[in-house]
ZANU-842971 format. One record per residue: residue in three letters; x, y, z of N, C-alpha, C in turn. Coordinates in pm, whole numbers, padded with zeros to 5 digits, always signed. Example, Ala and Ser with C-alpha at 12.3 -4.5 7.8 and 13.67 -1.06 7.14 Angstrom:
BEGIN
ALA+01319-00569+00780+01230-00450+00780+01320-00330+00780
SER+01285-00225+00708+01367-00106+00714+01290+00003+00787
This chain:
BEGIN
MET+07129-08831-03870+07184-08763-03988+07179-08853-04111
LYS+07210-08984-04092+07207-09078-04204+07066-09094-04258
ASN+06967-09103-04168+06828-09115-04210+06783-08992-04287
LYS+06828-08876-04242+06792-08751-04309+06852-08747-04449
THR+06978-08790-04461+07045-08793-04592+06975-08890-04686
ARG+06938-09007-04633+06866-09105-04715+06732-09049-04762
GLY+06665-08979-04672+06537-08919-04706+06549-08819-04818
ILE+06653-08736-04811+06676-08636-04916+06709-08703-05049
ILE+06789-08810-05044+06823-08884-05166+06698-08943-05230
ILE+06612-09004-05149+06486-09062-05199+06399-08952-05260
LEU+06395-08838-05193+06316-08723-05241+06367-08677-05378
LEU+06498-08669-05393+06558-08627-05520+06530-08730-05631
ILE+06532-08858-05595+06505-08963-05694+06361-08954-05744
VAL+06267-08936-05649+06126-08923-05686+06105-08801-05774
PHE+06169-08691-05736+06158-08567-05815+06213-08587-05956
ALA+06327-08656-05965+06389-08681-06096+06299-08770-06183
VAL+06239-08872-06122+06152-08963-06197+06029-08889-06249
ILE+05963-08814-06162+05843-08739-06203+05877-08638-06311
SER+05987-08565-06293+06028-08464-06392+06059-08529-06527
THR+06127-08642-06524+06161-08713-06648+06035-08755-06723
VAL+05940-08812-06649+05813-08855-06711+05740-08736-06771
LEU+05735-08626-06698+05663-08507-06745+05725-08446-06871
PHE+05857-08448-06879+05924-08382-06991+05946-08475-07111
VAL+05948-08606-07088+05973-08699-07198+05846-08723-07281
ILE+05731-08725-07216+05606-08751-07289+05585-08645-07397
PRO+05563-08687-07518+05547-08592-07631+05410-08525-07632
PHE+05399-08421-07554+05274-08346-07547+05310-08199-07531
ALA+05239-08113-07598+05273-07970-07600+05272-07911-07458
PHE+05375-07833-07429+05382-07765-07300+05292-07642-07302
ASN+05238-07608-07185+05156-07487-07175+05191-07412-07047
SER+05151-07288-07039+05187-07204-06925+05129-07256-06794
ALA+05008-07313-06801+04945-07367-06679+05031-07478-06618
PHE+05093-07560-06705+05180-07667-06656+05303-07610-06587
TRP+05366-07509-06651+05488-07451-06594+05460-07389-06455
ILE+05344-07328-06442+05306-07270-06312+05291-07381-06208
SER+05218-07487-06246+05199-07600-06155+05330-07670-06124
TYR+05418-07679-06222+05548-07744-06202+05633-07664-06102
ALA+05625-07530-06111+05700-07445-06018+05653-07469-05874
PHE+05520-07483-05856+05465-07511-05723+05505-07651-05677
THR+05521-07744-05772+05562-07880-05737+05708-07881-05688
VAL+05791-07803-05753+05931-07789-05709+05935-07734-05567
ILE+05848-07634-05541+05840-07576-05407+05796-07683-05306
ALA+05700-07766-05346+05649-07872-05258+05758-07971-05222
PHE+05841-08008-05320+05952-08100-05294+06053-08036-05199
ALA+06089-07911-05225+06186-07841-05140+06132-07822-04998
ALA+06001-07800-04989+05939-07777-04857+05946-07899-04768
GLN+05957-08018-04828+05961-08141-04748+06078-08141-04651
ILE+06191-08087-04693+06310-08084-04606+06283-07998-04483
ILE+06217-07883-04507+06182-07793-04396+06082-07861-04304
ILE+05983-07927-04365+05879-07995-04287+05939-08107-04202
TRP+06033-08182-04260+06099-08290-04185+06178-08233-04067
ASN+06245-08121-04090+06324-08059-03983+06236-08013-03868
ILE+06116-07963-03902+06021-07919-03799+05963-08040-03727
GLY+05927-08143-03804+05864-08262-03746+05958-08345-03662
PHE+06083-08355-03706+06180-08439-03635+06303-08358-03599
LYS+06287-08266-03504+06400-08183-03462+06505-08270-03393
SER+06631-08238-03418+06740-08314-03355+06743-08284-03206
GLY+06777-08387-03128+06787-08369-02983+06656-08389-02910
GLU+06547-08415-02984+06418-08435-02920+06404-08577-02868
SER+06315-08594-02772+06285-08728-02722+06206-08805-02826
LEU+06204-08938-02810+06130-09022-02903+05981-08987-02903
LYS+05928-08956-02786+05787-08921-02775+05757-08792-02850
SER+05845-08692-02838+05826-08566-02907+05834-08583-03057
LYS+05926-08671-03100+05938-08698-03243+05813-08769-03296
PHE+05757-08856-03211+05633-08924-03249+05521-08822-03271
LEU+05517-08719-03188+05416-08614-03201+05439-08531-03327
GLY+05561-08541-03383+05592-08466-03505+05549-08539-03632
ILE+05504-08664-03618+05464-08743-03735+05348-08680-03812
PRO+05242-08629-03745+05129-08571-03819+05168-08463-03919
ILE+05258-08371-03881+05297-08264-03972+05373-08320-04092
VAL+05455-08423-04071+05526-08488-04181+05427-08561-04272
HIS+05328-08623-04211+05225-08694-04287+05147-08596-04376
ILE+05109-08481-04319+05038-08378-04396+05126-08327-04509
GLY+05255-08308-04479+05349-08260-04581+05360-08358-04697
THR+05359-08487-04667+05367-08590-04772+05242-08589-04860
ILE+05127-08577-04796+05000-08571-04871+04997-08447-04960
TYR+05044-08336-04904+05053-08211-04981+05138-08229-05106
LEU+05251-08294-05091+05340-08320-05204+05273-08408-05309
MET+05206-08512-05263+05140-08605-05356+05029-08535-05435
ILE+04946-08456-05366+04836-08386-05434+04890-08285-05534
GLN+04996-08213-05493+05055-08113-05583+05117-08181-05705
ALA+05182-08294-05686+05243-08367-05798+05135-08419-05894
ILE+05026-08469-05838+04916-08520-05922+04854-08407-06003
SER+04836-08291-05939+04779-08176-06011+04872-08131-06123
CYS+05002-08141-06099+05100-08103-06202+05090-08197-06323
ILE+05073-08325-06295+05057-08424-06404+04929-08395-06483
ILE+04823-08360-06412+04697-08329-06479+04711-08207-06570
PHE+04775-08102-06516+04793-07980-06596+04889-08001-06713
ARG+04972-08104-06704+05063-08136-06815+04984-08175-06940
PHE+04868-08234-06920+04789-08281-07034+04657-08204-07049
SER+04646-08092-06980+04523-08013-06988+04549-07878-07053
LEU+04456-07836-07132+04464-07705-07196+04372-07609-07121
VAL+04423-07555-07011+04344-07464-06929+04416-07330-06917
GLN+04343-07231-06871+04403-07099-06855+04494-07095-06732
ASN+04587-07000-06734+04688-06991-06628+04627-06971-06489
TRP+04521-06891-06483+04464-06858-06352+04410-06981-06280
ILE+04364-07079-06357+04314-07202-06295+04428-07276-06226
SER+04541-07285-06293+04658-07352-06236+04707-07280-06111
ILE+04705-07146-06118+04750-07066-06002+04658-07088-05883
ILE+04526-07080-05907+04430-07095-05798+04439-07234-05734
VAL+04444-07338-05818+04452-07475-05767+04578-07494-05683
SER+04692-07449-05737+04820-07466-05666+04824-07387-05536
VAL+04771-07266-05540+04770-07182-05419+04678-07242-05313
LEU+04563-07296-05357+04471-07360-05263+04534-07482-05197
ILE+04603-07564-05278+04670-07682-05223+04774-07640-05120
LEU+04853-07539-05153+04958-07490-05064+04897-07428-04938
GLY+04793-07345-04957+04731-07276-04844+04667-07371-04744
VAL+04586-07465-04794+04519-07562-04707+04622-07647-04633
SER+04727-07688-04706+04832-07771-04644+04903-07695-04533
CYS+04932-07567-04557+05000-07485-04455+04913-07470-04331
ILE+04782-07446-04352+04690-07433-04239+04686-07561-04155
LEU+04678-07675-04224+04674-07804-04154+04804-07831-04079
MET+04917-07797-04141+05047-07821-04076+05067-07729-03956
ILE+05023-07604-03969+05034-07510-03857+04945-07557-03742
SER+04823-07601-03775+04730-07652-03673+04790-07774-03602
SER+04853-07861-03680+04916-07981-03624+05029-07943-03530
GLN+05107-07843-03568+05219-07799-03485+05170-07733-03357
VAL+05061-07657-03366+05002-07593-03247+04953-07701-03151
ALA+04886-07804-03207+04837-07915-03124+04953-07987-03057
ARG+05062-08004-03129+05181-08071-03075+05238-07993-02957
LYS+05247-07860-02972+05300-07777-02865+05208-07779-02743
GLU+05076-07783-02769+04980-07786-02659+04992-07917-02581
VAL+05009-08029-02653+05027-08159-02587+05152-08156-02500
ASN+05261-08102-02553+05387-08092-02477+05369-08002-02355
ARG+05294-07891-02372+05273-07798-02261+05194-07864-02148
VAL+05087-07936-02186+05005-08003-02086+05085-08112-02014
GLU+05166-08186-02089+05246-08293-02030+05349-08237-01932
GLU+05408-08123-01968+05506-08059-01878+05438-08012-01750
LYS+05314-07960-01767+05238-07913-01651+05203-08029-01560
VAL+05159-08140-01619+05125-08260-01542+05248-08314-01471
LYS+05360-08316-01542+05485-08367-01485+05526-08285-01363
ALA+05511-08151-01373+05548-08064-01261+05460-08092-01140
LYS+05331-08123-01165+05239-08151-01056+05270-08285-00989
VAL+05301-08384-01070+05331-08518-01019+05464-08522-00945
ASP+05556-08436-00982+05690-08437-00923+05690-08409-00774
PHE+05589-08339-00723+05586-08307-00580+05582-08433-00495
ILE+05488-08523-00526+05474-08648-00450+05600-08732-00461
ARG+05654-08743-00581+05776-08822-00601+05891-08765-00520
SER+05899-08634-00514+06010-08568-00444+06004-08592-00293
ILE+05885-08571-00234+05876-08589-00089+05885-08737-00050
GLN+05838-08824-00137+05852-08969-00111+05999-09007-00105
CYS+06075-08953-00201+06219-08980-00206+06288-08929-00080
ASP+06249-08808-00034+06309-08749+00086+06283-08837+00209
VAL+06161-08883+00223+06126-08966+00339+06197-09101+00333
GLU+06207-09158+00215+06277-09287+00200+06425-09273+00234
LEU+06485-09162+00197+06626-09136+00231+06643-09123+00382
LEU+06546-09056+00447+06551-09043+00592+06538-09180+00659
SER+06450-09264+00602+06430-09398+00656+06557-09482+00644
ASN+06625-09469+00532+06747-09547+00509+06859-09510+00608
SER+06859-09384+00650+06966-09340+00741+06925-09346+00888
GLU+06799-09382+00913+06749-09388+01052+06798-09516+01122
THR+06845-09499+01245+06898-09613+01322+06796-09670+01420
ASN+06703-09585+01464+06599-09631+01557+06497-09715+01481
THR+06476-09837+01530+06389-09932+01459+06245-09883+01448
GLU+06190-09831+01559+06050-09786+01560+06031-09666+01466
THR+06125-09571+01476+06117-09452+01391+06132-09490+01244
LYS+06220-09585+01217+06242-09631+01080+06113-09690+01022
GLN+06040-09768+01107+05913-09827+01065+05810-09718+01036
GLU+05806-09617+01123+05713-09506+01104+05742-09430+00974
LEU+05870-09413+00945+05910-09344+00821+05872-09427+00698
ASN+05888-09557+00709+05850-09646+00598+05700-09639+00572
GLU+05623-09635+00681+05477-09626+00668+05437-09491+00608
LEU+05508-09386+00648+05482-09253+00592+05513-09251+00443
ALA+05624-09313+00406+05662-09319+00264+05556-09391+00181
GLU+05499-09497+00240+05393-09572+00172+05268-09486+00155
LYS+05233-09410+00258+05116-09322+00250+05137-09214+00143
ILE+05258-09164+00135+05290-09064+00032+05281-09127-00106
ARG+05332-09249-00115+05333-09320-00242+05192-09340-00298
PHE+05097-09369-00210+04960-09393-00254+04872-09268-00246
SER+04935-09153-00226+04860-09028-00224+04824-08987-00367
ASP+04729-08894-00376+04689-08843-00508+04810-08777-00573
PRO+04852-08826-00690+04973-08773-00753+04958-08633-00811
MET+04833-08594-00841+04812-08464-00903+04808-08352-00799
SER+04871-08242-00835+04872-08128-00745+04778-08020-00800
ASN+04772-07909-00728+04686-07797-00768+04739-07673-00699
GLU+04718-07558-00763+04766-07432-00704+04708-07410-00565
GLN+04583-07453-00544+04517-07432-00415+04574-07523-00305
LEU+04647-07625-00346+04707-07717-00249+04847-07673-00207
LYS+04898-07569-00271+05036-07527-00247+05064-07491-00100
PRO+04974-07417-00030+05002-07386+00112+05022-07512+00197
ILE+04936-07614+00175+04950-07740+00251+05077-07813+00211
GLU+05105-07815+00081+05225-07884+00032+05352-07817+00083
ASP+05349-07684+00095+05464-07612+00150+05487-07651+00297
LYS+05376-07668+00369+05387-07709+00510+05445-07850+00521
ILE+05401-07938+00429+05453-08076+00430+05604-08076+00407
VAL+05648-07996+00311+05791-07985+00281+05867-07932+00402
GLU+05810-07830+00469+05873-07772+00588+05888-07876+00700
ARG+05783-07958+00718+05788-08061+00823+05890-08170+00788
ILE+05902-08204+00662+06001-08305+00622+06143-08253+00646
ILE+06163-08124+00618+06295-08063+00645+06321-08063+00796
GLU+06215-08030+00872+06226-08029+01019+06255-08170+01072
LEU+06199-08270+01004+06214-08410+01044+06360-08455+01046
LYS+06441-08395+00962+06581-08435+00949+06661-08408+01076
SER+06619-08303+01149+06697-08266+01269+06614-08269+01397
SER+06490-08316+01386+06401-08316+01503+06440-08425+01603
SER+06419-08392+01730+06447-08490+01836+06322-08573+01867
SER+06207-08524+01823+06081-08599+01842+06020-08626+01704
LYS+06080-08716+01633+06040-08746+01496+05900-08805+01487
THR+05861-08879+01588+05728-08940+01586+05619-08834+01578
ALA+05635-08726+01655+05537-08617+01655+05531-08548+01519
VAL+05650-08525+01460+05656-08458+01330+05596-08546+01221
ILE+05622-08677+01230+05565-08771+01134+05412-08767+01141
GLY+05359-08757+01266+05214-08747+01284+05158-08622+01218
GLU+05231-08510+01230+05188-08384+01167+05187-08397+01014
ILE+05291-08462+00963+05299-08480+00818+05184-08566+00768
GLU+05153-08672+00841+05043-08762+00802+04910-08688+00802
ALA+04892-08600+00902+04768-08522+00911+04758-08425+00793
LEU+04868-08358+00763+04872-08264+00649+04849-08338+00518
LEU+04907-08458+00509+04893-08539+00388+04748-08581+00367
ALA+04682-08619+00477+04541-08659+00470+04454-08541+00428
GLU+04486-08423+00483+04413-08302+00447+04432-08268+00299
ARG+04556-08281+00255+04586-08253+00114+04510-08347+00021
ASN+04510-08476+00052+04443-08574-00032+04293-08552-00037
SER+04235-08511+00076+04091-08484+00081+04056-08364-00007
LYS+04137-08260+00001+04112-08140-00080+04139-08167-00227
ALA+04237-08254-00255+04271-08288-00394+04151-08355-00463
LYS+04078-08440-00386+03960-08507-00442+03851-08407-00474
ILE+03835-08308-00386+03731-08206-00406+03762-08119-00528
LEU+03891-08091-00549+03932-08002-00658+03930-08067-00795
LYS+03909-08197-00802+03908-08266-00932+03778-08239-01006
């Protein structure tokens, strides 16, 4: 919140400085300047909205980092619009030129910012998808390690540790086509918790795991 307040204060100071320079210089005002100045005011006000979109509260640091491009584009948009306003302050041109230039600056900037936001959402979507796929291996590894920690039989404990290691070094990426095998692995791990012949079940899990890893390589 403090950073946001500081940002707004800096924005207001820059706006005040530019406005003062534009109005103090003794040069005749024209309609083209007033049109460009109105678009410049919009550009300054838009920065607050752009910052809110780029750096939403409650987001992770990584997500906020992905929001930097849209803020960067917004800053460039403001700079170009301010420069065009200064140019129109000292130019004797028709109103339609000022309107077209300002609308083009605004339009192109909006397209770039929307594209940046779409790319940001796509990156987040892909990362969430990857995370969901990787979570399977982490989950079953954790289950086996917990079983190993509570196992009292030395030989079985060793077998569980070896199984956990095999899971750990398995292909972390999953695939929809691997789901039937992965479901079987989960079922066997659940069965392992209450099985009287854990060695046999561990062997089944290792076989299923080997099959899964072989198919995972083919599906890449």
